[in-house]
All heavy atoms as a GROMACS GRO file, in nm:
protein
  609
    1MET      N    1   8.508   9.975  10.141
    1MET     CA    2   8.422   9.859  10.135
    1MET      C    3   8.503   9.738  10.180
    1MET      O    4   8.617   9.722  10.141
    1MET     CB    5   8.372   9.839   9.993
    1MET     CG    6   8.294   9.713   9.978
    1MET     SD    7   8.259   9.657   9.810
    1MET     CE    8   8.208   9.800   9.728
    2MET      N    9   8.444   9.654  10.263
    2MET     CA   10   8.511   9.533  10.311
    2MET      C   11   8.439   9.412  10.250
    2MET      O   12   8.318   9.400  10.259
    2MET     CB   13   8.504   9.524  10.462
    2MET     CG   14   8.575   9.635  10.534
    2MET     SD   15   8.751   9.620  10.532
    2MET     CE   16   8.776   9.506  10.664
    3LYS      N   17   8.515   9.325  10.187
    3LYS     CA   18   8.461   9.201  10.134
    3LYS      C   19   8.525   9.086  10.209
    3LYS      O   20   8.647   9.084  10.227
    3LYS     CB   21   8.492   9.187   9.985
    3LYS     CG   22   8.422   9.289   9.899
    3LYS     CD   23   8.456   9.267   9.754
    3LYS     CE   24   8.389   9.372   9.668
    3LYS     NZ   25   8.427   9.358   9.528
    4GLU      N   26   8.444   8.992  10.253
    4GLU     CA   27   8.498   8.881  10.330
    4GLU      C   28   8.546   8.772  10.236
    4GLU      O   29   8.471   8.720  10.155
    4GLU     CB   30   8.392   8.824  10.424
    4GLU     CG   31   8.449   8.724  10.519
    4GLU     CD   32   8.352   8.689  10.630
    4GLU    OE1   33   8.254   8.762  10.649
    4GLU    OE2   34   8.376   8.588  10.696
    5THR      N   35   8.675   8.742  10.242
    5THR     CA   36   8.734   8.631  10.168
    5THR      C   37   8.792   8.538  10.272
    5THR      O   38   8.910   8.541  10.300
    5THR     CB   39   8.843   8.681  10.071
    5THR    OG1   40   8.937   8.757  10.145
    5THR    CG2   41   8.783   8.767   9.961
    6TYR      N   42   8.709   8.459  10.333
    6TYR     CA   43   8.738   8.378  10.450
    6TYR      C   44   8.871   8.309  10.439
    6TYR      O   45   8.898   8.248  10.336
    6TYR     CB   46   8.627   8.274  10.470
    6TYR     CG   47   8.638   8.201  10.600
    6TYR    CD1   48   8.596   8.259  10.718
    6TYR    CD2   49   8.692   8.075  10.601
    6TYR    CE1   50   8.608   8.191  10.836
    6TYR    CE2   51   8.703   8.006  10.720
    6TYR     CZ   52   8.660   8.065  10.837
    6TYR     OH   53   8.672   7.996  10.954
    7PRO      N   54   8.958   8.312  10.537
    7PRO     CA   55   8.955   8.380  10.666
    7PRO      C   56   9.016   8.521  10.661
    7PRO      O   57   9.068   8.569  10.760
    7PRO     CB   58   9.038   8.289  10.755
    7PRO     CG   59   9.143   8.235  10.664
    7PRO     CD   60   9.075   8.223  10.529
    8SER      N   61   9.011   8.585  10.548
    8SER     CA   62   9.068   8.719  10.533
    8SER      C   63   8.962   8.816  10.484
    8SER      O   64   8.856   8.776  10.439
    8SER     CB   65   9.185   8.717  10.434
    8SER     OG   66   9.287   8.632  10.479
    9MET      N   67   8.994   8.944  10.493
    9MET     CA   68   8.905   9.050  10.445
    9MET      C   69   8.979   9.132  10.342
    9MET      O   70   9.098   9.160  10.357
    9MET     CB   71   8.862   9.142  10.561
    9MET     CG   72   8.794   9.072  10.675
    9MET     SD   73   8.627   9.025  10.638
    9MET     CE   74   8.543   9.176  10.666
   10LEU      N   75   8.908   9.174  10.238
   10LEU     CA   76   8.964   9.262  10.138
   10LEU      C   77   8.904   9.400  10.159
   10LEU      O   78   8.782   9.417  10.157
   10LEU     CB   79   8.931   9.213   9.997
   10LEU     CG   80   8.967   9.308   9.883
   10LEU    CD1   81   9.117   9.324   9.874
   10LEU    CD2   82   8.911   9.257   9.753
   11SER      N   83   8.988   9.499  10.181
   11SER     CA   84   8.943   9.635  10.202
   11SER      C   85   8.978   9.717  10.079
   11SER      O   86   9.094   9.726  10.039
   11SER     CB   87   9.011   9.695  10.325
   11SER     OG   88   8.980   9.833  10.335
   12GLU      N   89   8.875   9.774  10.016
   12GLU     CA   90   8.894   9.862   9.901
   12GLU      C   91   8.855  10.003   9.946
   12GLU      O   92   8.753  10.021  10.010
   12GLU     CB   93   8.805   9.821   9.786
   12GLU     CG   94   8.831   9.680   9.736
   12GLU     CD   95   8.729   9.640   9.633
   12GLU    OE1   96   8.608   9.649   9.662
   12GLU    OE2   97   8.771   9.600   9.524
   13ALA      N   98   8.935  10.100   9.911
   13ALA     CA   99   8.907  10.237   9.953
   13ALA      C  100   8.930  10.334   9.838
   13ALA      O  101   8.991  10.299   9.737
   13ALA     CB  102   8.995  10.275  10.072
   14ARG      N  103   8.881  10.454   9.858
   14ARG     CA  104   8.907  10.563   9.764
   14ARG      C  105   8.964  10.678   9.846
   14ARG      O  106   8.897  10.728   9.936
   14ARG     CB  107   8.779  10.607   9.694
   14ARG     CG  108   8.803  10.713   9.589
   14ARG     CD  109   8.678  10.750   9.520
   14ARG     NE  110   8.602  10.837   9.612
   14ARG     CZ  111   8.485  10.887   9.586
   14ARG    NH1  112   8.423  10.856   9.476
   14ARG    NH2  113   8.425  10.965   9.672
   15VAL      N  114   9.086  10.718   9.814
   15VAL     CA  115   9.155  10.822   9.889
   15VAL      C  116   9.176  10.942   9.799
   15VAL      O  117   9.230  10.929   9.689
   15VAL     CB  118   9.291  10.770   9.943
   15VAL    CG1  119   9.364  10.880  10.017
   15VAL    CG2  120   9.270  10.649  10.032
   16MET      N  121   9.134  11.058   9.847
   16MET     CA  122   9.153  11.182   9.771
   16MET      C  123   9.290  11.240   9.800
   16MET      O  124   9.344  11.224   9.909
   16MET     CB  125   9.044  11.283   9.808
   16MET     CG  126   8.903  11.234   9.787
   16MET     SD  127   8.866  11.196   9.617
   16MET     CE  128   8.863  11.359   9.547
   17HIS      N  129   9.348  11.308   9.704
   17HIS     CA  130   9.474  11.378   9.723
   17HIS      C  131   9.452  11.497   9.817
   17HIS      O  132   9.349  11.564   9.810
   17HIS     CB  133   9.529  11.430   9.590
   17HIS     CG  134   9.572  11.322   9.497
   17HIS    ND1  135   9.699  11.272   9.497
   17HIS    CD2  136   9.505  11.254   9.401
   17HIS    CE1  137   9.710  11.178   9.405
   17HIS    NE2  138   9.594  11.166   9.346
   18SER      N  139   9.548  11.524   9.903
   18SER     CA  140   9.533  11.636   9.996
   18SER      C  141   9.572  11.768   9.932
   18SER      O  142   9.520  11.873   9.968
   18SER     CB  143   9.615  11.613  10.122
   18SER     OG  144   9.751  11.601  10.089
   19GLN      N  145   9.664  11.766   9.838
   19GLN     CA  146   9.711  11.890   9.776
   19GLN      C  147   9.646  11.918   9.642
   19GLN      O  148   9.639  12.032   9.599
   19GLN     CB  149   9.864  11.885   9.759
   19GLN     CG  150   9.940  11.869   9.889
   19GLN     CD  151   9.923  11.989   9.979
   19GLN    OE1  152   9.924  12.103   9.934
   19GLN    NE2  153   9.904  11.965  10.107
   20ARG      N  154   9.601  11.815   9.574
   20ARG     CA  155   9.540  11.831   9.441
   20ARG      C  156   9.399  11.773   9.444
   20ARG      O  157   9.379  11.656   9.413
   20ARG     CB  158   9.624  11.761   9.335
   20ARG     CG  159   9.764  11.819   9.323
   20ARG     CD  160   9.848  11.737   9.227
   20ARG     NE  161   9.878  11.609   9.291
   20ARG     CZ  162   9.904  11.497   9.226
   20ARG    NH1  163   9.903  11.494   9.097
   20ARG    NH2  164   9.932  11.387   9.292
   21MET      N  165   9.304  11.853   9.480
   21MET     CA  166   9.167  11.803   9.496
   21MET      C  167   9.102  11.764   9.363
   21MET      O  168   9.009  11.684   9.360
   21MET     CB  169   9.081  11.907   9.567
   21MET     CG  170   9.127  11.935   9.710
   21MET     SD  171   9.136  11.788   9.813
   21MET     CE  172   8.964  11.748   9.831
   22ASN      N  173   9.149  11.818   9.252
   22ASN     CA  174   9.090  11.787   9.122
   22ASN      C  175   9.150  11.662   9.058
   22ASN      O  176   9.102  11.616   8.955
   22ASN     CB  177   9.105  11.905   9.027
   22ASN     CG  178   9.022  12.024   9.070
   22ASN    OD1  179   8.919  12.007   9.136
   22ASN    ND2  180   9.067  12.143   9.036
   23ALA      N  181   9.256  11.609   9.118
   23ALA     CA  182   9.320  11.488   9.064
   23ALA      C  183   9.232  11.366   9.090
   23ALA      O  184   9.149  11.365   9.182
   23ALA     CB  185   9.457  11.468   9.128
   24THR      N  186   9.249  11.265   9.009
   24THR     CA  187   9.169  11.143   9.027
   24THR      C  188   9.206  11.077   9.160
   24THR      O  189   9.322  11.078   9.200
   24THR     CB  190   9.194  11.042   8.912
   24THR    OG1  191   9.333  11.013   8.908
   24THR    CG2  192   9.149  11.099   8.780
   25PRO      N  193   9.109  11.020   9.228
   25PRO     CA  194   9.137  10.958   9.358
   25PRO      C  195   9.223  10.832   9.342
   25PRO      O  196   9.231  10.773   9.234
   25PRO     CB  197   8.999  10.924   9.413
   25PRO     CG  198   8.908  10.925   9.298
   25PRO     CD  199   8.968  11.014   9.194
   26LEU      N  200   9.284  10.792   9.450
   26LEU     CA  201   9.367  10.671   9.453
   26LEU      C  202   9.287  10.557   9.513
   26LEU      O  203   9.194  10.579   9.591
   26LEU     CB  204   9.492  10.698   9.536
   26LEU     CG  205   9.578  10.811   9.482
   26LEU    CD1  206   9.681  10.853   9.585
   26LEU    CD2  207   9.645  10.772   9.354
   27PHE      N  208   9.322  10.435   9.478
   27PHE     CA  209   9.246  10.318   9.521
   27PHE      C  210   9.336  10.214   9.586
   27PHE      O  211   9.381  10.120   9.522
   27PHE     CB  212   9.172  10.257   9.402
   27PHE     CG  213   9.070  10.348   9.342
   27PHE    CD1  214   9.099  10.424   9.231
   27PHE    CD2  215   8.945  10.361   9.401
   27PHE    CE1  216   9.006  10.511   9.177
   27PHE    CE2  217   8.850  10.447   9.348
   27PHE     CZ  218   8.881  10.521   9.236
   28PRO      N  219   9.363  10.232   9.717
   28PRO     CA  220   9.441  10.130   9.787
   28PRO      C  221   9.358  10.005   9.816
   28PRO      O  222   9.238  10.013   9.844
   28PRO     CB  223   9.484  10.199   9.917
   28PRO     CG  224   9.392  10.313   9.934
   28PRO     CD  225   9.337  10.347   9.800
   29LEU      N  226   9.422   9.890   9.806
   29LEU     CA  227   9.361   9.761   9.837
   29LEU      C  228   9.443   9.695   9.947
   29LEU      O  229   9.566   9.694   9.941
   29LEU     CB  230   9.362   9.668   9.715
   29LEU     CG  231   9.286   9.716   9.592
   29LEU    CD1  232   9.316   9.625   9.475
   29LEU    CD2  233   9.138   9.717   9.621
   30ILE      N  234   9.375   9.640  10.047
   30ILE     CA  235   9.444   9.578  10.159
   30ILE      C  236   9.377   9.445  10.189
   30ILE      O  237   9.254   9.437  10.199
   30ILE     CB  238   9.438   9.668  10.285
   30ILE    CG1  239   9.492   9.806  10.253
   30ILE    CG2  240   9.514   9.605  10.400
   30ILE    CD1  241   9.466   9.908  10.361
   31ILE      N  242   9.457   9.339  10.204
   31ILE     CA  243   9.405   9.209  10.247
   31ILE      C  244   9.447   9.190  10.392
   31ILE      O  245   9.566   9.193  10.423
   31ILE     CB  246   9.460   9.095  10.159
   31ILE    CG1  247   9.417   9.117  10.013
   31ILE    CG2  248   9.412   8.961  10.210
   31ILE    CD1  249   9.477   9.018   9.917
   32ILE      N  250   9.347   9.175  10.479
   32ILE     CA  251   9.370   9.167  10.622
   32ILE      C  252   9.325   9.029  10.672
   32ILE      O  253   9.213   8.987  10.644
   32ILE     CB  254   9.292   9.277  10.697
   32ILE    CG1  255   9.328   9.413  10.639
   32ILE    CG2  256   9.319   9.272  10.846
   32ILE    CD1  257   9.236   9.524  10.685
   33HIS      N  258   9.413   8.960  10.745
   33HIS     CA  259   9.379   8.832  10.805
   33HIS      C  260   9.282   8.856  10.919
   33HIS      O  261   9.279   8.963  10.977
   33HIS     CB  262   9.506   8.762  10.856
   33HIS     CG  263   9.484   8.620  10.894
   33HIS    ND1  264   9.455   8.582  11.022
   33HIS    CD2  265   9.484   8.507  10.820
   33HIS    CE1  266   9.440   8.451  11.026
   33HIS    NE2  267   9.458   8.403  10.905
   34GLU      N  268   9.201   8.757  10.953
   34GLU     CA  269   9.100   8.774  11.057
   34GLU      C  270   9.158   8.812  11.192
   34GLU      O  271   9.091   8.872  11.274
   34GLU     CB  272   9.012   8.650  11.069
   34GLU     CG  273   9.085   8.527  11.119
   34GLU     CD  274   8.994   8.406  11.125
   34GLU    OE1  275   8.873   8.421  11.114
   34GLU    OE2  276   9.048   8.296  11.140
   35ALA      N  277   9.285   8.781  11.217
   35ALA     CA  278   9.350   8.818  11.343
   35ALA      C  279   9.394   8.965  11.343
   35ALA      O  280   9.435   9.016  11.444
   35ALA     CB  281   9.470   8.729  11.369
   36GLY      N  282   9.386   9.031  11.227
   36GLY     CA  283   9.424   9.170  11.218
   36GLY      C  284   9.557   9.195  11.150
   36GLY      O  285   9.598   9.308  11.132
   37ASN      N  286   9.625   9.089  11.110
   37ASN     CA  287   9.753   9.103  11.040
   37ASN      C  288   9.730   9.140  10.894
   37ASN      O  289   9.642   9.084  10.828
   37ASN     CB  290   9.834   8.974  11.047
   37ASN     CG  291   9.861   8.931  11.189
   37ASN    OD1  292   9.873   9.015  11.278
   37ASN    ND2  293   9.869   8.801  11.211
   38VAL      N  294   9.811   9.231  10.842
   38VAL     CA  295   9.801   9.269  10.702
   38VAL      C  296   9.878   9.168  10.619
   38VAL      O  297   9.997   9.148  10.637
   38VAL     CB  298   9.858   9.412  10.680
   38VAL    CG1  299   9.855   9.447  10.533
   38VAL    CG2  300   9.779   9.512  10.761
   39LYS      N  301   9.806   9.100  10.528
   39LYS     CA  302   9.870   9.002  10.441
   39LYS      C  303   9.933   9.070  10.320
   39LYS      O  304  10.042   9.035  10.279
   39LYS     CB  305   9.768   8.899  10.392
   39LYS     CG  306   9.725   8.801  10.494
   39LYS     CD  307   9.626   8.706  10.431
   39LYS     CE  308   9.635   8.570  10.492
   39LYS     NZ  309   9.544   8.475  10.428
   40SER      N  310   9.863   9.166  10.262
   40SER     CA  311   9.911   9.233  10.143
   40SER      C  312   9.844   9.369  10.133
   40SER      O  313   9.733   9.388  10.180
   40SER     CB  314   9.879   9.148  10.019
   40SER     OG  315   9.922   9.213   9.903
   41ALA      N  316   9.914   9.462  10.069
   41ALA     CA  317   9.858   9.595  10.048
   41ALA      C  318   9.913   9.650   9.918
   41ALA      O  319  10.028   9.625   9.882
   41ALA     CB  320   9.894   9.688  10.164
   42HIS      N  321   9.830   9.724   9.846
   42HIS     CA  322   9.872   9.782   9.719
   42HIS      C  323   9.794   9.910   9.695
   42HIS      O  324   9.680   9.924   9.737
   42HIS     CB  325   9.844   9.683   9.605
   42HIS     CG  326   9.882   9.737   9.471
   42HIS    ND1  327  10.013   9.749   9.431
   42HIS    CD2  328   9.807   9.783   9.371
   42HIS    CE1  329  10.016   9.800   9.310
   42HIS    NE2  330   9.893   9.822   9.272
   43CYS      N  331   9.859  10.005   9.628
   43CYS     CA  332   9.795  10.131   9.592
   43CYS      C  333   9.836  10.164   9.450
   43CYS      O  334   9.943  10.124   9.404
   43CYS     CB  335   9.837  10.242   9.689
   43CYS     SG  336   9.754  10.399   9.659
   44ASN      N  337   9.751  10.238   9.379
   44ASN     CA  338   9.784  10.271   9.241
   44ASN      C  339   9.863  10.402   9.227
   44ASN      O  340   9.880  10.453   9.118
   44ASN     CB  341   9.658  10.275   9.155
   44ASN     CG  342   9.560  10.382   9.198
   44ASN    OD1  343   9.561  10.426   9.312
   44ASN    ND2  344   9.474  10.423   9.107
   45CYS      N  345   9.918  10.454   9.339
   45CYS     CA  346  10.003  10.573   9.330
   45CYS      C  347  10.147  10.530   9.296
   45CYS      O  348  10.179  10.412   9.297
   45CYS     CB  349  10.000  10.652   9.460
   45CYS     SG  350  10.086  10.573   9.597
   46LYS      N  351  10.232  10.627   9.270
   46LYS     CA  352  10.372  10.596   9.235
   46LYS      C  353  10.444  10.526   9.349
   46LYS      O  354  10.518  10.431   9.327
   46LYS     CB  355  10.446  10.723   9.196
   46LYS     CG  356  10.400  10.781   9.065
   46LYS     CD  357  10.474  10.908   9.032
   46LYS     CE  358  10.417  10.968   8.906
   46LYS     NZ  359  10.481  11.096   8.872
   47ALA      N  360  10.425  10.571   9.471
   47ALA     CA  361  10.490  10.508   9.586
   47ALA      C  362  10.428  10.372   9.616
   47ALA      O  363  10.494  10.285   9.672
   47ALA     CB  364  10.481  10.598   9.708
   48GLY      N  365  10.301  10.354   9.582
   48GLY     CA  366  10.232  10.229   9.611
   48GLY      C  367  10.276  10.114   9.526
   48GLY      O  368  10.240   9.999   9.552
   49LEU      N  369  10.355  10.139   9.422
   49LEU     CA  370  10.405  10.030   9.340
   49LEU      C  371  10.498   9.940   9.421
   49LEU      O  372  10.517   9.824   9.389
   49LEU     CB  373  10.478  10.085   9.217
   49LEU     CG  374  10.388  10.164   9.120
   49LEU    CD1  375  10.472  10.222   9.007
   49LEU    CD2  376  10.278  10.077   9.065
   50GLY      N  377  10.556   9.996   9.528
   50GLY     CA  378  10.636   9.917   9.620
   50GLY      C  379  10.553   9.856   9.732
   50GLY      O  380  10.607   9.804   9.828
   51ASP      N  381  10.423   9.863   9.722
   51ASP     CA  382  10.326   9.806   9.816
   51ASP      C  383  10.325   9.872   9.952
   51ASP      O  384  10.277   9.814  10.048
   51ASP     CB  385  10.346   9.656   9.832
   51ASP     CG  386  10.314   9.581   9.704
   51ASP    OD1  387  10.238   9.636   9.623
   51ASP    OD2  388  10.364   9.470   9.686
   52SER      N  389  10.380   9.992   9.965
   52SER     CA  390  10.366  10.065  10.091
   52SER      C  391  10.368  10.214  10.061
   52SER      O  392  10.458  10.264   9.994
   52SER     CB  393  10.480  10.029  10.187
   52SER     OG  394  10.603  10.065  10.131
   53CYS      N  395  10.266  10.282  10.107
   53CYS     CA  396  10.256  10.426  10.088
   53CYS      C  397  10.167  10.484  10.198
   53CYS      O  398  10.105  10.411  10.274
   53CYS     CB  399  10.203  10.461   9.950
   53CYS     SG  400  10.032  10.412   9.923
   54SER      N  401  10.159  10.614  10.204
   54SER     CA  402  10.079  10.678  10.308
   54SER      C  403   9.930  10.657  10.286
   54SER      O  404   9.851  10.665  10.380
   54SER     CB  405  10.111  10.828  10.314
   54SER     OG  406  10.080  10.888  10.190
   55HIS      N  407   9.888  10.628  10.163
   55HIS     CA  408   9.746  10.604  10.136
   55HIS      C  409   9.699  10.474  10.199
   55HIS      O  410   9.590  10.466  10.257
   55HIS     CB  411   9.722  10.604   9.985
   55HIS     CG  412   9.779  10.725   9.918
   55HIS    ND1  413   9.888  10.717   9.836
   55HIS    CD2  414   9.745  10.856   9.925
   55HIS    CE1  415   9.918  10.838   9.793
   55HIS    NE2  416   9.833  10.925   9.845
   56VAL      N  417   9.783  10.371  10.190
   56VAL     CA  418   9.753  10.244  10.258
   56VAL      C  419   9.750  10.266  10.408
   56VAL      O  420   9.661  10.217  10.478
   56VAL     CB  421   9.855  10.136  10.217
   56VAL    CG1  422   9.841  10.013  10.304
   56VAL    CG2  423   9.840  10.099  10.072
   57ALA      N  424   9.847  10.341  10.458
   57ALA     CA  425   9.853  10.369  10.602
   57ALA      C  426   9.730  10.445  10.649
   57ALA      O  427   9.677  10.419  10.758
   57ALA     CB  428   9.979  10.449  10.635
   58SER      N  429   9.681  10.539  10.567
   58SER     CA  430   9.562  10.615  10.608
   58SER      C  431   9.439  10.527  10.615
   58SER      O  432   9.355  10.543  10.704
   58SER     CB  433   9.540  10.734  10.514
   58SER     OG  434   9.503  10.689  10.385
   59VAL      N  435   9.426  10.432  10.525
   59VAL     CA  436   9.312  10.338  10.529
   59VAL      C  437   9.322  10.249  10.652
   59VAL      O  438   9.223  10.224  10.721
   59VAL     CB  439   9.304  10.255  10.400
   59VAL    CG1  440   9.197  10.148  10.411
   59VAL    CG2  441   9.276  10.346  10.281
   60LEU      N  442   9.443  10.201  10.684
   60LEU     CA  443   9.461  10.119  10.804
   60LEU      C  444   9.429  10.198  10.930
   60LEU      O  445   9.367  10.146  11.024
   60LEU     CB  446   9.604  10.064  10.810
   60LEU     CG  447   9.638   9.958  10.705
   60LEU    CD1  448   9.786   9.928  10.708
   60LEU    CD2  449   9.555   9.834  10.727
   61PHE      N  450   9.469  10.324  10.934
   61PHE     CA  451   9.438  10.410  11.048
   61PHE      C  452   9.287  10.429  11.061
   61PHE      O  453   9.231  10.425  11.171
   61PHE     CB  454   9.508  10.545  11.033
   61PHE     CG  455   9.482  10.638  11.146
   61PHE    CD1  456   9.545  10.621  11.268
   61PHE    CD2  457   9.393  10.744  11.132
   61PHE    CE1  458   9.521  10.708  11.374
   61PHE    CE2  459   9.369  10.830  11.237
   61PHE     CZ  460   9.432  10.812  11.358
   62TYR      N  461   9.218  10.448  10.950
   62TYR     CA  462   9.073  10.465  10.950
   62TYR      C  463   9.004  10.338  11.002
   62TYR      O  464   8.911  10.347  11.083
   62TYR     CB  465   9.024  10.498  10.809
   62TYR     CG  466   8.876  10.518  10.800
   62TYR    CD1  467   8.819  10.640  10.831
   62TYR    CD2  468   8.792  10.414  10.761
   62TYR    CE1  469   8.682  10.660  10.822
   62TYR    CE2  470   8.656  10.432  10.753
   62TYR     CZ  471   8.602  10.555  10.784
   62TYR     OH  472   8.467  10.572  10.777
   63ILE      N  473   9.050  10.222  10.958
   63ILE     CA  474   8.990  10.096  11.003
   63ILE      C  475   9.011  10.079  11.153
   63ILE      O  476   8.920  10.041  11.226
   63ILE     CB  477   9.048   9.977  10.924
   63ILE    CG1  478   9.003   9.982  10.779
   63ILE    CG2  479   9.009   9.844  10.989
   63ILE    CD1  480   9.072   9.882  10.690
   64GLU      N  481   9.132  10.108  11.200
   64GLU     CA  482   9.161  10.096  11.344
   64GLU      C  483   9.073  10.190  11.426
   64GLU      O  484   9.017  10.152  11.529
   64GLU     CB  485   9.308  10.125  11.372
   64GLU     CG  486   9.340  10.116  11.520
   64GLU     CD  487   9.478  10.166  11.555
   64GLU    OE1  488   9.541  10.234  11.472
   64GLU    OE2  489   9.522  10.138  11.667
   65ALA      N  490   9.057  10.315  11.380
   65ALA     CA  491   8.974  10.411  11.452
   65ALA      C  492   8.828  10.366  11.454
   65ALA      O  493   8.761  10.379  11.557
   65ALA     CB  494   8.986  10.549  11.387
   66ALA      N  495   8.779  10.311  11.344
   66ALA     CA  496   8.640  10.264  11.340
   66ALA      C  497   8.618  10.148  11.436
   66ALA      O  498   8.515  10.141  11.505
   66ALA     CB  499   8.604  10.223  11.197
   67VAL      N  500   8.714  10.056  11.444
   67VAL     CA  501   8.702   9.942  11.536
   67VAL      C  502   8.704   9.990  11.680
   67VAL      O  503   8.625   9.945  11.763
   67VAL     CB  504   8.813   9.839  11.509
   67VAL    CG1  505   8.820   9.735  11.619
   67VAL    CG2  506   8.792   9.773  11.375
   68ARG      N  507   8.794  10.083  11.711
   68ARG     CA  508   8.801  10.135  11.849
   68ARG      C  509   8.673  10.208  11.887
   68ARG      O  510   8.624  10.194  11.999
   68ARG     CB  511   8.920  10.228  11.865
   68ARG     CG  512   9.050  10.154  11.869
   68ARG     CD  513   9.165  10.253  11.884
   68ARG     NE  514   9.291  10.185  11.872
   68ARG     CZ  515   9.378  10.174  11.971
   68ARG    NH1  516   9.353  10.228  12.088
   68ARG    NH2  517   9.492  10.111  11.952
   69LEU      N  518   8.616  10.286  11.796
   69LEU     CA  519   8.492  10.357  11.825
   69LEU      C  520   8.375  10.261  11.841
   69LEU      O  521   8.284  10.285  11.921
   69LEU     CB  522   8.462  10.459  11.716
   69LEU     CG  523   8.547  10.584  11.718
   69LEU    CD1  524   8.517  10.672  11.597
   69LEU    CD2  525   8.526  10.663  11.846
   70ARG      N  526   8.378  10.153  11.766
   70ARG     CA  527   8.270  10.053  11.776
   70ARG      C  528   8.269   9.986  11.912
   70ARG      O  529   8.165   9.951  11.966
   70ARG     CB  530   8.287   9.950  11.665
   70ARG     CG  531   8.176   9.846  11.662
   70ARG     CD  532   8.204   9.739  11.563
   70ARG     NE  533   8.322   9.666  11.607
   70ARG     CZ  534   8.391   9.585  11.530
   70ARG    NH1  535   8.357   9.568  11.405
   70ARG    NH2  536   8.496   9.521  11.577
   71GLU      N  537   8.389   9.968  11.969
   71GLU     CA  538   8.401   9.898  12.097
   71GLU      C  539   8.374   9.986  12.218
   71GLU      O  540   8.357   9.937  12.327
   71GLU     CB  541   8.540   9.836  12.107
   71GLU     CG  542   8.563   9.726  12.007
   71GLU     CD  543   8.704   9.675  12.005
   71GLU    OE1  544   8.790   9.734  12.074
   71GLU    OE2  545   8.730   9.576  11.935
   72VAL      N  546   8.369  10.117  12.198
   72VAL     CA  547   8.348  10.211  12.309
   72VAL      C  548   8.198  10.219  12.339
   72VAL      O  549   8.116  10.233  12.248
   72VAL     CB  550   8.402  10.352  12.274
   72VAL    CG1  551   8.364  10.451  12.378
   72VAL    CG2  552   8.553  10.346  12.256
   73SER      N  553   8.165  10.210  12.465
   73SER     CA  554   8.025  10.223  12.506
   73SER      C  555   7.996  10.370  12.536
   73SER      O  556   8.062  10.433  12.617
   73SER     CB  557   8.000  10.139  12.632
   73SER     OG  558   7.867  10.153  12.673
   74THR      N  559   7.899  10.425  12.465
   74THR     CA  560   7.862  10.564  12.485
   74THR      C  561   7.735  10.574  12.568
   74THR      O  562   7.666  10.477  12.592
   74THR     CB  563   7.839  10.634  12.349
   74THR    OG1  564   7.730  10.570  12.283
   74THR    CG2  565   7.963  10.626  12.262
   75VAL      N  566   7.702  10.694  12.608
   75VAL     CA  567   7.584  10.717  12.689
   75VAL      C  568   7.457  10.680  12.614
   75VAL      O  569   7.363  10.623  12.668
   75VAL     CB  570   7.578  10.865  12.734
   75VAL    CG1  571   7.451  10.895  12.810
   75VAL    CG2  572   7.699  10.899  12.818
   76THR      N  573   7.453  10.709  12.485
   76THR     CA  574   7.332  10.681  12.408
   76THR      C  575   7.316  10.533  12.375
   76THR      O  576   7.208  10.489  12.340
   76THR     CB  577   7.333  10.760  12.276
   76THR    OG1  578   7.453  10.729  12.204
   76THR    CG2  579   7.327  10.909  12.304
   77ARG      N  580   7.421  10.453  12.388
   77ARG     CA  581   7.412  10.310  12.361
   77ARG      C  582   7.364  10.229  12.482
   77ARG      O  583   7.316  10.118  12.466
   77ARG     CB  584   7.546  10.256  12.314
   77ARG     CG  585   7.583  10.301  12.177
   77ARG     CD  586   7.708  10.232  12.132
   77ARG     NE  587   7.750  10.282  12.003
   77ARG     CZ  588   7.863  10.254  11.945
   77ARG    NH1  589   7.948  10.175  12.006
   77ARG    NH2  590   7.893  10.303  11.829
   78THR      N  591   7.383  10.281  12.602
   78THR     CA  592   7.343  10.208  12.721
   78THR      C  593   7.196  10.236  12.754
   78THR      O  594   7.151  10.350  12.742
   78THR     CB  595   7.432  10.246  12.841
   78THR    OG1  596   7.424  10.386  12.861
   78THR    CG2  597   7.576  10.206  12.817
   79PRO      N  598   7.123  10.135  12.796
   79PRO     CA  599   6.983  10.158  12.831
   79PRO      C  600   6.970  10.243  12.958
   79PRO      O  601   7.055  10.236  13.046
   79PRO     CB  602   6.927  10.017  12.852
   79PRO     CG  603   7.044   9.928  12.869
   79PRO     CD  604   7.161   9.997  12.808
   80ALA      N  605   6.864  10.318  12.964
   80ALA     CA  606   6.842  10.407  13.080
   80ALA      C  607   6.792  10.330  13.199
   80ALA      O  608   6.741  10.226  13.197
   80ALA     CB  609   6.741  10.514  13.044
   0.00000   0.00000   0.00000
């Protein structure tokens, strides 16, 4: 979920564990400046206490992929 906190965005996510599917999900939070710079990031995992972990990276990768796909013009988006 993205919440706009002008001029920044707050991204909240839920990330499932890859090896332990029954474990409680993790909740990384990322504050992104409107230019795309990451201002702050935090995760509730053990590694995330240092404000950098693979869960934060996976959310950033997901956001980047979504933006790139949004900008691509597909056959079904162009008028006939």
